[in-house]
N, CA, C and O atoms as a Tripos MOL2 file, in Angstrom:
@<TRIPOS>MOLECULE
protein
  276   275    69     0     0
PROTEIN
NO_CHARGES

@<TRIPOS>ATOM
      1 N           0.8710   -1.1880    0.0080 N.3       1 MET1
      2 CA         -0.0130   -0.0060    0.0050 C.3       1 MET1
      3 C           0.8670    1.2590   -0.0240 C.2       1 MET1
      4 O           1.7180    1.4100    0.8530 O.2       1 MET1
      5 N           0.7070    2.1270   -0.9480 N.am      2 VAL2
      6 CA          1.4510    3.3390   -1.0240 C.3       2 VAL2
      7 C           1.0640    4.3530   -0.0580 C.2       2 VAL2
      8 O          -0.1380    4.5610    0.1060 O.2       2 VAL2
      9 N           1.9810    5.0550    0.6450 N.am      3 MET3
     10 CA          1.6530    6.0110    1.6010 C.3       3 MET3
     11 C           2.4560    7.2720    1.3860 C.2       3 MET3
     12 O           3.6470    7.1770    1.0890 O.2       3 MET3
     13 N           1.8580    8.4730    1.5240 N.am      4 LYS4
     14 CA          2.4880    9.7820    1.3980 C.3       4 LYS4
     15 C           2.0500   10.6140    2.6250 C.2       4 LYS4
     16 O           0.8690   10.6160    2.9690 O.2       4 LYS4
     17 N           2.9760   11.3070    3.2750 N.am      5 SER5
     18 CA          2.6990   12.1390    4.3920 C.3       5 SER5
     19 C           2.3970   13.5800    3.8640 C.2       5 SER5
     20 O           3.0350   14.0560    2.9250 O.2       5 SER5
     21 N           1.4100   14.2460    4.4980 N.am      6 THR6
     22 CA          1.1230   15.6720    4.1740 C.3       6 THR6
     23 C           1.0330   16.3900    5.5270 C.2       6 THR6
     24 O           1.0970   15.7540    6.5800 O.2       6 THR6
     25 N           0.8840   17.7230    5.4880 N.am      7 ALA7
     26 CA          0.7770   18.4580    6.6930 C.3       7 ALA7
     27 C          -0.4900   18.1430    7.4220 C.2       7 ALA7
     28 O          -0.5250   18.2260    8.6500 O.2       7 ALA7
     29 N          -1.5640   17.7730    6.6960 N.am      8 ARG8
     30 CA         -2.8380   17.4520    7.3150 C.3       8 ARG8
     31 C          -2.9680   16.0070    7.7900 C.2       8 ARG8
     32 O          -3.7080   15.7210    8.7310 O.2       8 ARG8
     33 N          -2.2680   15.1320    7.1580 N.am      9 GLY9
     34 CA         -2.3960   13.6810    7.5140 C.3       9 GLY9
     35 C          -1.5220   12.8080    6.6160 C.2       9 GLY9
     36 O          -0.4040   13.1630    6.2410 O.2       9 GLY9
     37 N          -2.0980   11.6400    6.2890 N.am     10 VAL10
     38 CA         -1.4230   10.7060    5.4700 C.3      10 VAL10
     39 C          -2.3160   10.2900    4.3170 C.2      10 VAL10
     40 O          -3.5100   10.0610    4.5100 O.2      10 VAL10
     41 N          -1.7560   10.1890    3.1250 N.am     11 VAL11
     42 CA         -2.5810    9.7370    1.9590 C.3      11 VAL11
     43 C          -2.1730    8.2910    1.7120 C.2      11 VAL11
     44 O          -0.9990    7.9930    1.4880 O.2      11 VAL11
     45 N          -3.1780    7.3760    1.7550 N.am     12 VAL12
     46 CA         -3.0470    5.9510    1.4160 C.3      12 VAL12
     47 C          -3.9190    5.5640    0.3870 C.2      12 VAL12
     48 O          -4.8840    6.2630    0.0770 O.2      12 VAL12
     49 N          -3.6270    4.4150   -0.2090 N.am     13 GLU13
     50 CA         -4.4480    3.8970   -1.3410 C.3      13 GLU13
     51 C          -5.5550    2.9730   -0.7870 C.2      13 GLU13
     52 O          -5.3390    2.1560    0.1080 O.2      13 GLU13
     53 N          -6.7590    3.1560   -1.3800 N.am     14 CYS14
     54 CA         -7.9030    2.2730   -1.0490 C.3      14 CYS14
     55 C          -7.6130    0.8820   -1.4560 C.2      14 CYS14
     56 O          -7.2570    0.6470   -2.6110 O.2      14 CYS14
     57 N          -7.7430   -0.0540   -0.5730 N.am     15 PRO15
     58 CA         -7.5130   -1.4840   -0.9890 C.3      15 PRO15
     59 C          -8.5010   -2.0590   -1.9550 C.2      15 PRO15
     60 O          -8.2630   -3.0880   -2.5860 O.2      15 PRO15
     61 N          -9.6590   -1.3500   -2.0660 N.am     16 ASP16
     62 CA        -10.7100   -1.7860   -2.9980 C.3      16 ASP16
     63 C         -10.5460   -1.2900   -4.4170 C.2      16 ASP16
     64 O         -10.5560   -2.0760   -5.3650 O.2      16 ASP16
     65 N         -10.3880    0.0710   -4.5670 N.am     17 CYS17
     66 CA        -10.3930    0.6460   -5.8990 C.3      17 CYS17
     67 C          -9.1220    1.3040   -6.2520 C.2      17 CYS17
     68 O          -8.9280    1.6620   -7.4140 O.2      17 CYS17
     69 N          -8.2120    1.4930   -5.2950 N.am     18 GLY18
     70 CA         -6.8960    2.1820   -5.5930 C.3      18 GLY18
     71 C          -6.9250    3.7030   -5.4760 C.2      18 GLY18
     72 O          -5.8880    4.3400   -5.6630 O.2      18 GLY18
     73 N          -8.0360    4.2890   -5.1850 N.am     19 GLU19
     74 CA         -8.1250    5.7780   -5.0140 C.3      19 GLU19
     75 C          -7.3530    6.2250   -3.7990 C.2      19 GLU19
     76 O          -7.2640    5.5200   -2.7940 O.2      19 GLU19
     77 N          -6.7950    7.4210   -3.9150 N.am     20 ASP20
     78 CA         -6.0800    7.9790   -2.7330 C.3      20 ASP20
     79 C          -7.0580    8.4670   -1.6990 C.2      20 ASP20
     80 O          -8.0350    9.1450   -2.0150 O.2      20 ASP20
     81 N          -6.7850    8.1120   -0.4480 N.am     21 ILE21
     82 CA         -7.6470    8.5450    0.7040 C.3      21 ILE21
     83 C          -6.6980    9.2900    1.6930 C.2      21 ILE21
     84 O          -5.6410    8.8000    2.0900 O.2      21 ILE21
     85 N          -7.1610   10.5030    2.0490 N.am     22 THR22
     86 CA         -6.3690   11.2950    3.0800 C.3      22 THR22
     87 C          -6.9310   10.9940    4.4150 C.2      22 THR22
     88 O          -8.1090   11.2450    4.6680 O.2      22 THR22
     89 N          -6.0710   10.4270    5.3370 N.am     23 ILE23
     90 CA         -6.5160   10.1550    6.6930 C.3      23 ILE23
     91 C          -5.9060   11.2900    7.5560 C.2      23 ILE23
     92 O          -4.6900   11.4570    7.6520 O.2      23 ILE23
     93 N          -6.8060   12.0350    8.1580 N.am     24 GLN24
     94 CA         -6.3200   13.1640    8.9760 C.3      24 GLN24
     95 C          -5.7680   12.7580   10.3260 C.2      24 GLN24
     96 O          -6.2140   11.7730   10.9150 O.2      24 GLN24
     97 N          -4.8170   13.4980   10.8070 N.am     25 LYS25
     98 CA         -4.1900   13.1720   12.1340 C.3      25 LYS25
     99 C          -5.1570   13.5230   13.2840 C.2      25 LYS25
    100 O          -5.9340   14.4620   13.1090 O.2      25 LYS25
    101 N          -5.1700   12.8580   14.4150 N.am     26 PRO26
    102 CA         -4.2920   11.7660   14.7030 C.3      26 PRO26
    103 C          -4.7870   10.4580   14.0840 C.2      26 PRO26
    104 O          -5.9790   10.1710   13.9750 O.2      26 PRO26
    105 N          -3.7570    9.6820   13.6840 N.am     27 ILE27
    106 CA         -4.0490    8.3780   13.0500 C.3      27 ILE27
    107 C          -3.8800    7.3500   14.1050 C.2      27 ILE27
    108 O          -2.7960    7.1850   14.6650 O.2      27 ILE27
    109 N          -4.9670    6.6400   14.3900 N.am     28 GLU28
    110 CA         -4.9960    5.6040   15.4590 C.3      28 GLU28
    111 C          -5.5950    4.3090   14.9130 C.2      28 GLU28
    112 O          -6.3560    4.3140   13.9460 O.2      28 GLU28
    113 N          -5.2300    3.2010   15.5580 N.am     29 LEU29
    114 CA         -5.7790    1.9270   15.2220 C.3      29 LEU29
    115 C          -7.2690    1.9240   15.3970 C.2      29 LEU29
    116 O          -7.7800    2.4040   16.4090 O.2      29 LEU29
    117 N          -7.9830    1.3870   14.4190 N.am     30 GLY30
    118 CA         -9.4710    1.3590   14.5040 C.3      30 GLY30
    119 C         -10.1160    2.5220   13.9480 C.2      30 GLY30
    120 O         -11.3390    2.5040   13.8030 O.2      30 GLY30
    121 N          -9.4010    3.5840   13.6040 N.am     31 LYS31
    122 CA        -10.0730    4.7630   12.9860 C.3      31 LYS31
    123 C         -10.7400    4.3540   11.7460 C.2      31 LYS31
    124 O         -10.1480    3.6410   10.9350 O.2      31 LYS31
    125 N         -11.9590    4.7710   11.5490 N.am     32 ARG32
    126 CA        -12.7490    4.4050   10.3320 C.3      32 ARG32
    127 C         -12.7420    5.5470    9.3190 C.2      32 ARG32
    128 O         -12.8490    6.7250    9.6580 O.2      32 ARG32
    129 N         -12.6080    5.1270    8.0380 N.am     33 VAL33
    130 CA        -12.7320    6.0890    6.9450 C.3      33 VAL33
    131 C         -13.5910    5.5390    5.8600 C.2      33 VAL33
    132 O         -13.8270    4.3310    5.8310 O.2      33 VAL33
    133 N         -14.0850    6.3750    4.9450 N.am     34 LYS34
    134 CA        -14.8180    5.8780    3.7630 C.3      34 LYS34
    135 C         -14.1450    6.3130    2.5650 C.2      34 LYS34
    136 O         -13.7930    7.4890    2.4810 O.2      34 LYS34
    137 N         -13.9150    5.4600    1.5860 N.am     35 CYS35
    138 CA        -13.3550    5.8310    0.3410 C.3      35 CYS35
    139 C         -14.2440    6.8070   -0.3800 C.2      35 CYS35
    140 O         -15.4450    6.5520   -0.4700 O.2      35 CYS35
    141 N         -13.7200    7.9610   -0.9250 N.am     36 PRO36
    142 CA        -14.5820    8.9080   -1.6200 C.3      36 PRO36
    143 C         -14.9900    8.3800   -2.9910 C.2      36 PRO36
    144 O         -15.9930    8.8360   -3.5420 O.2      36 PRO36
    145 N         -14.2450    7.4350   -3.5580 N.am     37 GLU37
    146 CA        -14.5960    6.9380   -4.8700 C.3      37 GLU37
    147 C         -15.5070    5.8060   -4.8610 C.2      37 GLU37
    148 O         -16.5350    5.8750   -5.5340 O.2      37 GLU37
    149 N         -15.2280    4.7110   -4.1320 N.am     38 CYS38
    150 CA        -16.0680    3.4670   -4.1690 C.3      38 CYS38
    151 C         -16.9810    3.3630   -2.9340 C.2      38 CYS38
    152 O         -17.8420    2.4850   -2.8870 O.2      38 CYS38
    153 N         -16.8130    4.2200   -1.9630 N.am     39 GLU39
    154 CA        -17.5910    4.3020   -0.6910 C.3      39 GLU39
    155 C         -17.3430    3.0520    0.1800 C.2      39 GLU39
    156 O         -18.2150    2.6840    0.9670 O.2      39 GLU39
    157 N         -16.1780    2.3950    0.0590 N.am     40 ALA40
    158 CA        -15.8430    1.2230    0.8890 C.3      40 ALA40
    159 C         -15.6130    1.7060    2.3370 C.2      40 ALA40
    160 O         -14.9230    2.6990    2.5660 O.2      40 ALA40
    161 N         -16.2000    0.9920    3.3000 N.am     41 ASP41
    162 CA        -15.9520    1.3070    4.7210 C.3      41 ASP41
    163 C         -14.6390    0.6440    5.0970 C.2      41 ASP41
    164 O         -14.4820   -0.5690    4.9600 O.2      41 ASP41
    165 N         -13.6990    1.4500    5.5720 N.am     42 LEU42
    166 CA        -12.3410    0.9760    5.8630 C.3      42 LEU42
    167 C         -11.9680    1.3900    7.2910 C.2      42 LEU42
    168 O         -12.5420    2.3110    7.8720 O.2      42 LEU42
    169 N         -10.9900    0.6710    7.8210 N.am     43 GLU43
    170 CA        -10.4440    1.0680    9.1340 C.3      43 GLU43
    171 C          -8.9380    0.9000    9.1470 C.2      43 GLU43
    172 O          -8.3930    0.0650    8.4250 O.2      43 GLU43
    173 N          -8.2660    1.6910    9.9660 N.am     44 VAL44
    174 CA         -6.8310    1.6450   10.1090 C.3      44 VAL44
    175 C          -6.5000    0.3650   10.9230 C.2      44 VAL44
    176 O          -6.9870    0.1660   12.0350 O.2      44 VAL44
    177 N          -5.6580   -0.4780   10.3180 N.am     45 ILE45
    178 CA         -5.2000   -1.7080   10.9910 C.3      45 ILE45
    179 C          -3.7240   -1.6800   11.2740 C.2      45 ILE45
    180 O          -3.2030   -2.6080   11.8930 O.2      45 ILE45
    181 N          -3.0100   -0.6180   10.8320 N.am     46 GLY46
    182 CA         -1.6150   -0.3950   11.0860 C.3      46 GLY46
    183 C          -1.2910    1.0580   11.0080 C.2      46 GLY46
    184 O          -1.8280    1.7900   10.1760 O.2      46 GLY46
    185 N          -0.3650    1.4980   11.9220 N.am     47 VAL47
    186 CA         -0.0520    2.9250   11.9180 C.3      47 VAL47
    187 C           1.4120    3.2010   11.4630 C.2      47 VAL47
    188 O           1.7210    4.3540   11.1630 O.2      47 VAL47
    189 N           2.2420    2.2870   11.4030 N.am     48 ASP48
    190 CA          3.6440    2.5250   10.9620 C.3      48 ASP48
    191 C           4.0890    1.3170   10.1680 C.2      48 ASP48
    192 O           4.7100    0.4070   10.7190 O.2      48 ASP48
    193 N           3.7860    1.2940    8.9020 N.am     49 PRO49
    194 CA          3.0900    2.2810    8.0750 C.3      49 PRO49
    195 C           1.6300    2.1500    8.2170 C.2      49 PRO49
    196 O           1.1070    1.1390    8.6870 O.2      49 PRO49
    197 N           0.9590    3.2090    7.7940 N.am     50 VAL50
    198 CA         -0.5540    3.2080    7.8630 C.3      50 VAL50
    199 C          -1.0330    2.2260    6.8850 C.2      50 VAL50
    200 O          -0.6380    2.2080    5.7190 O.2      50 VAL50
    201 N          -1.9400    1.3630    7.4050 N.am     51 GLU51
    202 CA         -2.5420    0.3430    6.5010 C.3      51 GLU51
    203 C          -4.0720    0.3120    6.7970 C.2      51 GLU51
    204 O          -4.5450    0.4640    7.9230 O.2      51 GLU51
    205 N          -4.7640    0.1060    5.7070 N.am     52 LEU52
    206 CA         -6.2420    0.0420    5.7410 C.3      52 LEU52
    207 C          -6.7780   -1.3470    5.3420 C.2      52 LEU52
    208 O          -6.1670   -2.0350    4.5250 O.2      52 LEU52
    209 N          -7.9110   -1.7520    5.9180 N.am     53 ASP53
    210 CA         -8.5730   -2.9420    5.5900 C.3      53 ASP53
    211 C         -10.0890   -2.6560    5.6920 C.2      53 ASP53
    212 O         -10.5260   -1.6910    6.3180 O.2      53 ASP53
    213 N         -10.8350   -3.5150    5.0660 N.am     54 TRP54
    214 CA        -12.2870   -3.4110    5.1070 C.3      54 TRP54
    215 C         -12.8090   -3.5920    6.4760 C.2      54 TRP54
    216 O         -12.2840   -4.4060    7.2350 O.2      54 TRP54
    217 N         -13.8790   -2.8280    6.8470 N.am     55 VAL55
    218 CA        -14.5300   -2.9420    8.1290 C.3      55 VAL55
    219 C         -15.4110   -4.2550    8.0880 C.2      55 VAL55
    220 O         -16.2630   -4.4060    7.2130 O.2      55 VAL55
    221 N         -15.1880   -5.1390    9.0070 N.am     56 TYR56
    222 CA        -15.9690   -6.2700    9.1260 C.3      56 TYR56
    223 C         -16.8420   -6.2220   10.3530 C.2      56 TYR56
    224 O         -16.3370   -6.2500   11.4750 O.2      56 TYR56
    225 N         -18.1320   -6.1490   10.1640 N.am     57 GLU57
    226 CA        -19.0760   -6.0660   11.3190 C.3      57 GLU57
    227 C         -19.2390   -7.4540   11.9000 C.2      57 GLU57
    228 O         -19.3050   -8.4650   11.1990 O.2      57 GLU57
    229 N         -19.3020   -7.4450   13.2520 N.am     58 GLU58
    230 CA        -19.5580   -8.7090   13.8910 C.3      58 GLU58
    231 C         -21.0410   -8.9860   13.7900 C.2      58 GLU58
    232 O         -21.8740   -8.0940   13.9480 O.2      58 GLU58
    233 N         -21.3640  -10.2860   13.5120 N.am     59 TYR59
    234 CA        -22.7410  -10.6520   13.3880 C.3      59 TYR59
    235 C         -23.1640  -11.3520   14.6240 C.2      59 TYR59
    236 O         -22.4820  -12.2620   15.0960 O.2      59 TYR59
    237 N         -24.3240  -10.9310   15.1840 N.am     60 ASP60
    238 CA        -24.8860  -11.4730   16.4420 C.3      60 ASP60
    239 C         -25.9150  -12.4870   16.0660 C.2      60 ASP60
    240 O         -27.0280  -12.1220   15.6880 O.2      60 ASP60
    241 N         -25.5730  -13.7900   16.1570 N.am     61 TYR61
    242 CA        -26.5040  -14.8060   15.8040 C.3      61 TYR61
    243 C         -27.6270  -14.9770   16.8370 C.2      61 TYR61
    244 O         -28.6380  -15.5980   16.5070 O.2      61 TYR61
    245 N         -27.5050  -14.4580   18.0760 N.am     62 GLU62
    246 CA        -28.5000  -14.5520   19.0330 C.3      62 GLU62
    247 C         -29.7520  -13.7410   18.6760 C.2      62 GLU62
    248 O         -30.8670  -14.0800   19.0720 O.2      62 GLU62
    249 N         -29.5370  -12.6720   17.9270 N.am     63 ASP63
    250 CA        -30.6390  -11.8230   17.5100 C.3      63 ASP63
    251 C         -31.5230  -12.4700   16.4230 C.2      63 ASP63
    252 O         -32.6720  -12.0790   16.2170 O.2      63 ASP63
    253 N         -30.9600  -13.4450   15.7570 N.am     64 GLU64
    254 CA        -31.6620  -14.0620   14.6300 C.3      64 GLU64
    255 C         -32.8040  -15.0310   15.1990 C.2      64 GLU64
    256 O         -32.5740  -15.7950   16.1380 O.2      64 GLU64
    257 N         -33.9680  -14.9530   14.6080 N.am     65 GLU65
    258 CA        -35.0580  -15.7310   15.0460 C.3      65 GLU65
    259 C         -34.8800  -17.1710   14.5000 C.2      65 GLU65
    260 O         -34.3220  -17.3560   13.4190 O.2      65 GLU65
    261 N         -35.3260  -18.1210   15.2030 N.am     66 ASP66
    262 CA        -35.3040  -19.5150   14.6380 C.3      66 ASP66
    263 C         -36.2120  -19.6420   13.4680 C.2      66 ASP66
    264 O         -37.3750  -19.2430   13.5280 O.2      66 ASP66
    265 N         -35.7180  -20.1780   12.4300 N.am     67 GLU67
    266 CA        -36.5220  -20.3450   11.2440 C.3      67 GLU67
    267 C         -36.4730  -21.8240   10.8380 C.2      67 GLU67
    268 O         -35.4510  -22.4840   11.0260 O.2      67 GLU67
    269 N         -37.5310  -22.3220   10.3050 N.am     68 ASP68
    270 CA        -37.5410  -23.6840    9.7910 C.3      68 ASP68
    271 C         -37.0940  -23.6820    8.3120 C.2      68 ASP68
    272 O         -37.5990  -22.9050    7.5020 O.2      68 ASP68
    273 N         -36.1800  -24.5280    7.9970 N.am     69 TYR69
    274 CA        -35.6690  -24.5390    6.6080 C.3      69 TYR69
    275 C         -36.2290  -25.7360    5.8820 C.2      69 TYR69
    276 O         -35.9300  -25.9390    4.7050 O.2      69 TYR69
@<TRIPOS>BOND
     1     1     2 1
     2     2     3 1
     3     3     4 2
     4     3     5 am
     5     5     6 1
     6     6     7 1
     7     7     8 2
     8     7     9 am
     9     9    10 1
    10    10    11 1
    11    11    12 2
    12    11    13 am
    13    13    14 1
    14    14    15 1
    15    15    16 2
    16    15    17 am
    17    17    18 1
    18    18    19 1
    19    19    20 2
    20    19    21 am
    21    21    22 1
    22    22    23 1
    23    23    24 2
    24    23    25 am
    25    25    26 1
    26    26    27 1
    27    27    28 2
    28    27    29 am
    29    29    30 1
    30    30    31 1
    31    31    32 2
    32    31    33 am
    33    33    34 1
    34    34    35 1
    35    35    36 2
    36    35    37 am
    37    37    38 1
    38    38    39 1
    39    39    40 2
    40    39    41 am
    41    41    42 1
    42    42    43 1
    43    43    44 2
    44    43    45 am
    45    45    46 1
    46    46    47 1
    47    47    48 2
    48    47    49 am
    49    49    50 1
    50    50    51 1
    51    51    52 2
    52    51    53 am
    53    53    54 1
    54    54    55 1
    55    55    56 2
    56    55    57 am
    57    57    58 1
    58    58    59 1
    59    59    60 2
    60    59    61 am
    61    61    62 1
    62    62    63 1
    63    63    64 2
    64    63    65 am
    65    65    66 1
    66    66    67 1
    67    67    68 2
    68    67    69 am
    69    69    70 1
    70    70    71 1
    71    71    72 2
    72    71    73 am
    73    73    74 1
    74    74    75 1
    75    75    76 2
    76    75    77 am
    77    77    78 1
    78    78    79 1
    79    79    80 2
    80    79    81 am
    81    81    82 1
    82    82    83 1
    83    83    84 2
    84    83    85 am
    85    85    86 1
    86    86    87 1
    87    87    88 2
    88    87    89 am
    89    89    90 1
    90    90    91 1
    91    91    92 2
    92    91    93 am
    93    93    94 1
    94    94    95 1
    95    95    96 2
    96    95    97 am
    97    97    98 1
    98    98    99 1
    99    99   100 2
   100    99   101 am
   101   101   102 1
   102   102   103 1
   103   103   104 2
   104   103   105 am
   105   105   106 1
   106   106   107 1
   107   107   108 2
   108   107   109 am
   109   109   110 1
   110   110   111 1
   111   111   112 2
   112   111   113 am
   113   113   114 1
   114   114   115 1
   115   115   116 2
   116   115   117 am
   117   117   118 1
   118   118   119 1
   119   119   120 2
   120   119   121 am
   121   121   122 1
   122   122   123 1
   123   123   124 2
   124   123   125 am
   125   125   126 1
   126   126   127 1
   127   127   128 2
   128   127   129 am
   129   129   130 1
   130   130   131 1
   131   131   132 2
   132   131   133 am
   133   133   134 1
   134   134   135 1
   135   135   136 2
   136   135   137 am
   137   137   138 1
   138   138   139 1
   139   139   140 2
   140   139   141 am
   141   141   142 1
   142   142   143 1
   143   143   144 2
   144   143   145 am
   145   145   146 1
   146   146   147 1
   147   147   148 2
   148   147   149 am
   149   149   150 1
   150   150   151 1
   151   151   152 2
   152   151   153 am
   153   153   154 1
   154   154   155 1
   155   155   156 2
   156   155   157 am
   157   157   158 1
   158   158   159 1
   159   159   160 2
   160   159   161 am
   161   161   162 1
   162   162   163 1
   163   163   164 2
   164   163   165 am
   165   165   166 1
   166   166   167 1
   167   167   168 2
   168   167   169 am
   169   169   170 1
   170   170   171 1
   171   171   172 2
   172   171   173 am
   173   173   174 1
   174   174   175 1
   175   175   176 2
   176   175   177 am
   177   177   178 1
   178   178   179 1
   179   179   180 2
   180   179   181 am
   181   181   182 1
   182   182   183 1
   183   183   184 2
   184   183   185 am
   185   185   186 1
   186   186   187 1
   187   187   188 2
   188   187   189 am
   189   189   190 1
   190   190   191 1
   191   191   192 2
   192   191   193 am
   193   193   194 1
   194   194   195 1
   195   195   196 2
   196   195   197 am
   197   197   198 1
   198   198   199 1
   199   199   200 2
   200   199   201 am
   201   201   202 1
   202   202   203 1
   203   203   204 2
   204   203   205 am
   205   205   206 1
   206   206   207 1
   207   207   208 2
   208   207   209 am
   209   209   210 1
   210   210   211 1
   211   211   212 2
   212   211   213 am
   213   213   214 1
   214   214   215 1
   215   215   216 2
   216   215   217 am
   217   217   218 1
   218   218   219 1
   219   219   220 2
   220   219   221 am
   221   221   222 1
   222   222   223 1
   223   223   224 2
   224   223   225 am
   225   225   226 1
   226   226   227 1
   227   227   228 2
   228   227   229 am
   229   229   230 1
   230   230   231 1
   231   231   232 2
   232   231   233 am
   233   233   234 1
   234   234   235 1
   235   235   236 2
   236   235   237 am
   237   237   238 1
   238   238   239 1
   239   239   240 2
   240   239   241 am
   241   241   242 1
   242   242   243 1
   243   243   244 2
   244   243   245 am
   245   245   246 1
   246   246   247 1
   247   247   248 2
   248   247   249 am
   249   249   250 1
   250   250   251 1
   251   251   252 2
   252   251   253 am
   253   253   254 1
   254   254   255 1
   255   255   256 2
   256   255   257 am
   257   257   258 1
   258   258   259 1
   259   259   260 2
   260   259   261 am
   261   261   262 1
   262   262   263 1
   263   263   264 2
   264   263   265 am
   265   265   266 1
   266   266   267 1
   267   267   268 2
   268   267   269 am
   269   269   270 1
   270   270   271 1
   271   271   272 2
   272   271   273 am
   273   273   274 1
   274   274   275 1
   275   275   276 2
@<TRIPOS>SUBSTRUCTURE
     1 MET1         2 RESIDUE 1 A MET
     2 VAL2         6 RESIDUE 1 A VAL
     3 MET3        10 RESIDUE 1 A MET
     4 LYS4        14 RESIDUE 1 A LYS
     5 SER5        18 RESIDUE 1 A SER
     6 THR6        22 RESIDUE 1 A THR
     7 ALA7        26 RESIDUE 1 A ALA
     8 ARG8        30 RESIDUE 1 A ARG
     9 GLY9        34 RESIDUE 1 A GLY
    10 VAL10       38 RESIDUE 1 A VAL
    11 VAL11       42 RESIDUE 1 A VAL
    12 VAL12       46 RESIDUE 1 A VAL
    13 GLU13       50 RESIDUE 1 A GLU
    14 CYS14       54 RESIDUE 1 A CYS
    15 PRO15       58 RESIDUE 1 A PRO
    16 ASP16       62 RESIDUE 1 A ASP
    17 CYS17       66 RESIDUE 1 A CYS
    18 GLY18       70 RESIDUE 1 A GLY
    19 GLU19       74 RESIDUE 1 A GLU
    20 ASP20       78 RESIDUE 1 A ASP
    21 ILE21       82 RESIDUE 1 A ILE
    22 THR22       86 RESIDUE 1 A THR
    23 ILE23       90 RESIDUE 1 A ILE
    24 GLN24       94 RESIDUE 1 A GLN
    25 LYS25       98 RESIDUE 1 A LYS
    26 PRO26      102 RESIDUE 1 A PRO
    27 ILE27      106 RESIDUE 1 A ILE
    28 GLU28      110 RESIDUE 1 A GLU
    29 LEU29      114 RESIDUE 1 A LEU
    30 GLY30      118 RESIDUE 1 A GLY
    31 LYS31      122 RESIDUE 1 A LYS
    32 ARG32      126 RESIDUE 1 A ARG
    33 VAL33      130 RESIDUE 1 A VAL
    34 LYS34      134 RESIDUE 1 A LYS
    35 CYS35      138 RESIDUE 1 A CYS
    36 PRO36      142 RESIDUE 1 A PRO
    37 GLU37      146 RESIDUE 1 A GLU
    38 CYS38      150 RESIDUE 1 A CYS
    39 GLU39      154 RESIDUE 1 A GLU
    40 ALA40      158 RESIDUE 1 A ALA
    41 ASP41      162 RESIDUE 1 A ASP
    42 LEU42      166 RESIDUE 1 A LEU
    43 GLU43      170 RESIDUE 1 A GLU
    44 VAL44      174 RESIDUE 1 A VAL
    45 ILE45      178 RESIDUE 1 A ILE
    46 GLY46      182 RESIDUE 1 A GLY
    47 VAL47      186 RESIDUE 1 A VAL
    48 ASP48      190 RESIDUE 1 A ASP
    49 PRO49      194 RESIDUE 1 A PRO
    50 VAL50      198 RESIDUE 1 A VAL
    51 GLU51      202 RESIDUE 1 A GLU
    52 LEU52      206 RESIDUE 1 A LEU
    53 ASP53      210 RESIDUE 1 A ASP
    54 TRP54      214 RESIDUE 1 A TRP
    55 VAL55      218 RESIDUE 1 A VAL
    56 TYR56      222 RESIDUE 1 A TYR
    57 GLU57      226 RESIDUE 1 A GLU
    58 GLU58      230 RESIDUE 1 A GLU
    59 TYR59      234 RESIDUE 1 A TYR
    60 ASP60      238 RESIDUE 1 A ASP
    61 TYR61      242 RESIDUE 1 A TYR
    62 GLU62      246 RESIDUE 1 A GLU
    63 ASP63      250 RESIDUE 1 A ASP
    64 GLU64      254 RESIDUE 1 A GLU
    65 GLU65      258 RESIDUE 1 A GLU
    66 ASP66      262 RESIDUE 1 A ASP
    67 GLU67      266 RESIDUE 1 A GLU
    68 ASP68      270 RESIDUE 1 A ASP
    69 TYR69      274 RESIDUE 1 A TYR
């Protein structure tokens, strides 16, 4: 993943579409961003170097009603 520093933050590449995304400081693990091009929900999974990955929501199976299949 290509990364460039700027005065406002860090520019990294979207893992989905390759578009540049500026992540404003402070950059912390778990910080969420949205790609302006493909609207992918991403989060910071590494800070040195800055690395993004898709947000994976945890699924709560207990909320699901029992269904007959």
